[in-house]
C-alpha positions in Angstrom: 82.7 115.5 161.5 80.2 117.5 159.5 83.1 119.0 157.4 85.0 115.3 156.8 81.6 114.1 155.6 81.4 117.1 152.9 84.8 116.4 151.9 84.1 112.7 151.1 81.0 113.2 149.4 82.7 115.8 147.2 85.6 113.5 146.1 83.0 111.2 144.5 82.8 113.2 141.0 86.7 112.9 141.1 87.0 109.4 141.8 84.4 108.7 139.0 86.1 110.5 136.6 89.5 108.9 137.2 88.1 105.4 137.2 86.4 106.0 134.0 89.7 107.7 132.5 91.8 104.8 133.6 89.6 102.4 131.8 89.6 104.4 128.4 93.1 105.1 128.7 94.1 101.2 129.0 91.8 100.1 126.3 93.2 103.2 123.9 96.6 101.8 124.7 95.8 98.3 123.9 94.0 99.5 120.6 97.1 101.3 119.3 100.0 99.7 120.7 98.9 95.9 120.4 96.9 96.0 117.4 93.8 94.3 118.8 91.5 95.2 116.0 88.2 94.1 118.3 89.0 97.7 120.4 88.8 99.7 117.3 85.1 100.3 118.0 85.8 102.3 121.1 87.3 105.2 118.6 83.9 105.5 117.0 83.0 107.6 120.1 85.9 109.8 119.6 85.1 113.6 118.7 88.1 114.0 116.2 87.2 111.0 113.9 83.7 111.8 114.3 84.0 115.2 113.1 86.1 114.3 110.1 83.8 111.6 108.9 80.9 114.1 109.1 83.0 116.8 106.9 84.2 113.9 104.8 80.9 112.2 103.6 78.3 113.2 106.1 77.9 109.7 107.4 74.6 109.8 109.6 76.3 107.4 112.3 78.9 110.0 112.5 76.6 112.9 112.6 74.8 111.3 115.4 77.8 110.8 117.4 78.9 114.3 117.0 75.5 115.4 118.1 75.7 113.2 121.0 79.1 114.5 122.0 78.2 118.4 121.6 74.9 117.7 123.4 76.6 116.1 126.2 78.9 118.9 126.6 76.1 121.5 126.7 74.2 119.5 129.4 77.2 118.2 131.6 80.4 120.4 130.6 83.5 118.9 129.0 83.7 115.5 130.9 84.7 114.1 127.7 88.1 115.9 127.6 88.8 114.5 131.2 87.4 111.0 131.0 87.1 110.1 127.4 89.8 111.8 125.7 93.1 109.7 125.7 95.4 112.5 124.9 93.9 114.6 127.5 94.0 111.6 130.1 97.8 111.1 129.0 98.5 115.1 130.0 96.9 114.3 133.5 99.1 111.6 134.2 102.3 113.6 133.1 100.9 116.7 135.0 100.9 114.4 138.0 104.6 113.4 137.4 105.7 116.7 137.2 103.8 117.8 140.5 103.6 121.5 139.6 101.0 123.6 141.2 98.4 125.1 139.1 97.6 128.7 138.7 95.4 131.0 136.9 95.9 131.1 133.4 95.6 133.7 130.5 92.4 133.1 128.5 93.8 132.6 124.8 90.4 133.1 123.3 91.4 134.5 120.0 94.1 132.0 119.8 91.8 129.0 120.1 89.2 130.4 118.0 91.3 131.1 115.1 93.1 127.4 115.4 89.7 126.1 115.4 88.4 128.1 112.3 91.3 127.3 110.5 90.9 123.7 111.1 87.5 123.0 110.6 87.9 125.1 107.5 90.5 123.2 106.0 88.1 120.1 107.0 85.2 121.6 105.3 87.3 122.2 101.9 88.7 119.0 101.8 91.9 119.1 103.8 92.9 117.0 106.6 96.1 118.6 107.5 94.9 120.5 110.1 93.2 117.5 112.0 96.3 115.5 110.9 98.6 117.9 113.2 96.2 119.0 115.9 93.3 116.4 116.5 94.2 114.9 119.7 92.9 111.3 119.1 95.4 111.4 116.0 97.9 112.6 118.3 97.5 109.9 120.7 97.7 107.2 117.9 101.0 108.5 116.7 102.5 108.5 120.3 100.9 105.0 121.3 101.8 103.2 118.1 105.3 104.4 118.2 106.2 104.4 121.5 104.1 102.0 123.5 103.9 99.1 120.8 107.2 98.3 120.8 107.6 98.2 124.7 104.3 96.2 125.0 105.9 93.7 122.2 108.9 93.3 124.4 107.1 92.7 127.5 104.8 90.2 126.1 107.5 88.2 124.7 109.4 88.1 127.9 106.3 86.9 129.8 105.1 84.5 127.1 108.2 83.3 125.2 106.1 80.3 124.0 103.9 82.8 121.8 105.8 85.4 121.0 104.7 88.3 119.0 106.2 89.7 116.0 107.5 93.3 116.4 106.4 95.6 113.6 110.0 96.9 112.3 110.6 100.4 113.6 112.4 103.2 111.6 113.7 106.6 112.7 110.7 108.2 110.8 108.1 106.1 112.4 109.8 106.6 116.0 110.0 110.5 115.4 106.2 110.5 114.4 105.4 109.7 118.1 108.4 110.9 119.9 108.1 114.8 118.6 104.3 115.1 119.7 104.9 113.5 122.9 108.0 115.8 123.6 105.9 118.9 122.5 103.3 117.7 124.9 105.3 116.9 127.7 106.7 120.5 127.5 103.5 122.0 127.1 102.2 120.4 130.3 105.3 121.3 132.4 104.6 124.8 131.1 100.9 125.5 131.8 99.4 121.9 132.5 96.3 121.7 130.1 97.4 124.4 128.0 97.1 122.3 124.7 93.2 121.7 125.6 92.4 125.3 126.4 94.2 127.2 123.9 95.2 124.6 120.9 92.9 121.9 120.7 90.2 122.4 118.0 88.1 119.5 119.2 88.3 121.3 122.9 87.4 124.7 121.9 84.2 123.5 120.0 83.1 121.4 123.3 84.1 124.6 125.4 81.7 126.9 123.5 79.0 124.1 124.4 79.7 124.2 127.8 80.3 128.0 128.2 76.6 128.5 128.5 75.7 124.9 129.0 72.9 123.5 131.4 74.9 122.2 134.4 78.3 124.3 135.3 80.6 124.7 138.1 80.6 127.9 140.1 82.2 129.5 143.1 79.5 130.3 146.1 79.7 132.9 148.4 81.4 130.5 150.9 84.7 130.7 149.4 87.7 131.7 151.6 89.9 132.5 148.8 92.4 130.0 150.2 93.6 129.1 146.7 93.6 125.4 147.0 91.4 125.0 143.8 93.8 127.1 141.9 96.8 124.7 142.8 95.0 121.6 141.4 93.2 123.2 138.4 95.1 121.9 135.1 93.1 124.6 133.2 93.9 127.6 134.9 90.3 128.8 134.7 89.5 129.6 138.5 89.8 133.2 139.8 88.7 132.9 143.5 89.4 136.7 143.9 86.5 137.2 141.6 84.8 134.1 142.5 84.8 133.3 139.1 85.1 129.9 137.4 85.6 129.7 133.5 83.5 126.8 132.2 84.5 127.1 128.7 88.1 126.3 129.6 87.1 123.9 132.5 87.6 120.3 131.6 85.7 118.8 134.4 88.4 117.0 136.3 86.6 118.0 139.5 89.8 118.3 141.6 88.4 121.6 142.6 85.6 120.1 144.4 87.7 117.6 145.9 89.9 119.9 147.7 87.9 122.9 148.9 87.8 123.1 152.4 84.4 124.7 152.9 82.4 123.4 149.9 82.1 126.4 147.9 82.3 124.9 144.5 79.1 123.5 143.6 77.8 121.9 140.3 74.5 122.6 139.0 72.2 125.2 137.3 73.3 128.5 137.9 72.1 131.9 137.3 73.7 133.8 134.6 76.7 135.7 135.9 76.6 139.4 136.0 79.1 141.4 133.9 79.2 144.4 131.9 77.1 144.4 128.7 80.0 146.5 126.8 82.8 143.7 127.8 80.7 140.9 127.1 79.7 142.2 123.9 83.4 143.1 123.0 84.5 139.5 123.7 81.7 137.8 121.7 82.6 140.0 118.6 86.4 139.6 118.8 86.0 135.8 119.3 83.5 135.7 116.4 86.1 137.5 114.4 88.7 135.3 115.2 86.8 132.1 114.5 85.4 133.7 111.1 88.7 134.7 110.0 90.0 131.4 111.0 87.4 129.9 109.1 88.3 131.8 105.8 91.9 131.1 106.1 91.2 127.3 106.2 88.8 127.1 103.7 90.9 129.2 101.1 94.0 126.9 102.3 92.0 123.7 101.7 90.8 124.6 98.3 94.5 125.4 97.2 95.6 122.2 98.6 92.8 120.5 97.0 93.6 121.8 93.5 97.3 121.0 94.1 98.4 117.6 92.5 98.2 114.9 95.2 101.4 113.1 95.6 100.6 109.8 94.5 101.5 106.3 96.8 100.4 103.0 97.3 97.4 103.7 99.6 95.3 101.0 101.6 92.6 99.2 99.9 89.5 101.4 100.1 91.3 104.8 99.7 89.7 105.4 96.2 92.5 108.0 94.8 95.2 110.0 96.1 93.1 113.3 96.6 90.3 111.7 98.1 92.4 109.9 100.6 94.9 112.8 101.4 91.4 114.9 102.2 90.2 112.2 104.6 93.1 110.4 106.3 94.3 111.8 109.6 97.1 109.5 110.0 96.0 108.3 113.4 97.9 105.1 112.9 95.0 102.9 113.9 95.4 101.1 110.6 99.3 100.9 110.8 98.9 99.1 114.4 96.5 96.4 113.0 98.5 95.8 109.7 99.1 92.1 109.7 101.5 92.3 106.7 103.8 95.4 108.2 103.3 97.3 105.0 101.4 100.4 106.4 103.4 103.6 107.0 102.4 106.8 108.8 102.4 110.1 106.9 105.9 111.5 106.8 108.0 114.0 104.7 107.1 112.7 101.4 103.7 111.6 101.7 100.9 113.3 103.7 99.0 110.2 104.4 99.0 106.8 105.3 100.8 104.5 102.7 102.2 101.2 101.7 105.9 100.0 101.3 106.9 96.5 100.6 110.5 96.3 101.9 109.2 94.7 105.2 105.9 92.7 103.9 103.3 92.4 101.5 99.4 93.6 101.8 98.1 90.1 103.2 95.6 88.7 100.6 93.4 87.5 103.7 93.4 90.5 105.7 91.1 93.7 105.5 91.7 94.8 109.0 92.5 98.5 108.0 89.2 98.9 106.2 87.3 97.8 109.7 89.2 100.1 111.9 89.4 103.1 110.0 87.6 105.8 112.1 87.4 108.6 109.7 86.1 107.0 106.6 89.1 107.6 104.7 89.3 103.8 103.9 85.5 102.5 102.4 84.1 99.3 104.1 84.6 96.6 101.8 83.9 92.7 101.9 87.0 90.4 101.8 86.3 89.3 98.1 86.1 93.0 97.3 89.1 93.8 98.9 90.9 90.9 97.2 90.1 92.3 93.7 90.8 95.9 94.7 93.7 97.2 92.8 95.8 99.5 94.9 99.1 99.3 92.5 100.2 97.7 89.3 103.4 95.4 88.9 106.1 96.5 86.7 108.5 93.5 85.5 112.1 94.4 84.8 113.4 91.4 82.7 117.1 93.0 82.6 117.1 92.7 86.4 115.5 89.1 86.8 117.7 86.4 87.9 115.7 83.8 85.8 116.3 85.9 82.6 119.4 87.0 83.1 121.2 84.0 84.8 118.7 81.3 84.0 118.2 80.8 87.6 114.9 78.6 88.2 113.7 81.3 90.9 110.1 82.0 90.7 109.6 83.5 94.3 107.3 86.2 92.5 104.9 84.0 91.0 104.8 81.5 94.0 103.7 84.1 96.4 101.1 85.7 93.7 97.6 85.2 95.0 95.6 86.1 91.9 97.6 84.1 89.1 98.8 87.5 87.8 102.3 86.2 87.6 103.2 82.7 86.2 106.5 81.0 85.3 106.5 80.4 81.8 109.1 78.3 79.3 111.1 81.0 77.2 112.1 78.2 74.6 115.5 77.7 75.9 114.7 75.4 78.7 114.4 78.3 81.2 111.3 79.5 83.2 110.8 83.1 83.2 108.1 85.4 84.9 105.1 86.3 82.9 102.8 89.2 84.3 99.3 89.5 83.4 98.1 93.1 84.7 94.3 92.5 84.2 94.8 90.3 87.3 97.3 92.4 89.1 96.0 93.9 92.4 99.3 95.7 93.5 99.5 93.6 97.0 103.4 93.3 96.8 103.4 89.8 97.1 105.9 89.5 94.2 107.9 92.6 95.2 108.8 91.7 98.8 110.1 88.0 97.8 112.3 89.2 95.1 115.8 88.4 95.9 117.4 90.9 93.4 119.0 94.2 95.2 119.4 96.7 95.4 116.5 97.3 92.9 114.0 94.3 92.6 113.6 93.1 89.2 109.4 93.6 89.9 108.1 96.4 91.6 104.5 97.8 92.3 103.8 101.5 91.6 100.8 103.5 92.4 97.7 103.8 90.5 95.8 107.2 90.1 92.5 105.5 91.0 91.9 102.2 93.0 89.5 100.0 90.3 88.4 96.5 90.4 90.9 93.7 88.7 89.8 91.1 86.7 88.3 88.0 88.4 90.8 85.3 88.3 88.7 82.2 87.9 86.6 84.0 85.1 89.9 85.2 83.5 91.5 81.7 83.0 88.3 80.3 82.2 87.9 82.3 79.4 91.5 82.7 78.2 93.2 79.4 79.1 92.5 75.9 77.8 90.9 73.7 80.3 93.7 71.2 80.7 96.2 74.2 81.1 93.9 76.5 83.4 94.7 76.2 87.2 92.3 74.1 89.4 89.5 76.2 90.8 90.9 78.3 94.0 94.8 77.5 92.9 95.3 81.1 92.7 93.5 81.9 95.7 95.7 81.8 99.0 
């Protein structure tokens, strides 16, 4: 009876952790997969975006979040990895499907220190490519946006046919940005469960360093009978019953070991410093420090090289500033892609190394600034709607020799009809036809002209990138100064 009570009590931490993880996972899926912008605040407390924001601009709110996460890891261990990281929770779900027993795993100390050093070194030097490839939050975003979002929209439309959701048109590239990381992750989980968290993830490595000598740790007492049940359920491979050793640096605090131990040998609390040979401890410290230092050096050097290289210009979201600035901060987590009302944002791909705009399937909605609201890394500067409506993200170019109004005399006007700033107007050409006239000072590059243009395969008006995003002229003030009062548009006519 006493044993049964102890077993029931030991399952409490595991149950609490699972409930918390389930809530975080469902909310994360909803944020990335359904485009509910109200849920984006959840990711302010994700370690990856907070680290990126600190290195990019040393924002004080992000600094306090990082300090809170690291302090929690030092006090209690890596509970973040088990209950708050959506990618870690996804690995646990995949691990339960594979039903493979865990086993004591190799401690890839040099590997993870080197990877973390390179990743954070790149970030410090202004390069986000390391986080773009290895940040768990970013990888989960790519998986959820590419794989879960289409499924959610189909399910919603079947359940609520009277209020259907418009699917974001998928491409092979957008699908692969989520499918490839998912397949790699599934392969790693099938091989060694949480090997990604214990040997690859740069965020996990930093949290592990805080937990290794933290205040509250897990340990094996003398009660241990070496039955191996804890090893079988440990996803991190960090338990060695033969030595009565539990590596708190790699432990992700899933609490599975406490739930299955038949004799209550696994305890959680303050413990004495484990006895070990001084020479061995010093050797591990020196080799680990050398690996981390080498990684940081490589990362900083690589980041400086990337920063000195000319950034590929594309049309970036409002608030990006410039191609170089945005590429150094955007991890392509795709939260902005999932929340884009105009369906114009695309994830990083082979040509562009950051999120960018394409107007083949939509336009940047004039009354929407969701991307600036949900960006968790500071890659997009926050701004008011009025500021966004004058932020030039690109510049339209008109090709008269392609325009049906010029070549065929067709009274089209699709571009001018949709232009929200009045940059495009239809004017008489002296021969009884109306043709488009572009006022570049008013153009913000939103794509409202390019998208509806009927000319194919090359549109008669297209938006091209700008080197630096600047403020376009104020339409009301422009027309007040440059047009006769009787010919000027009514107040607000150019605003949608």
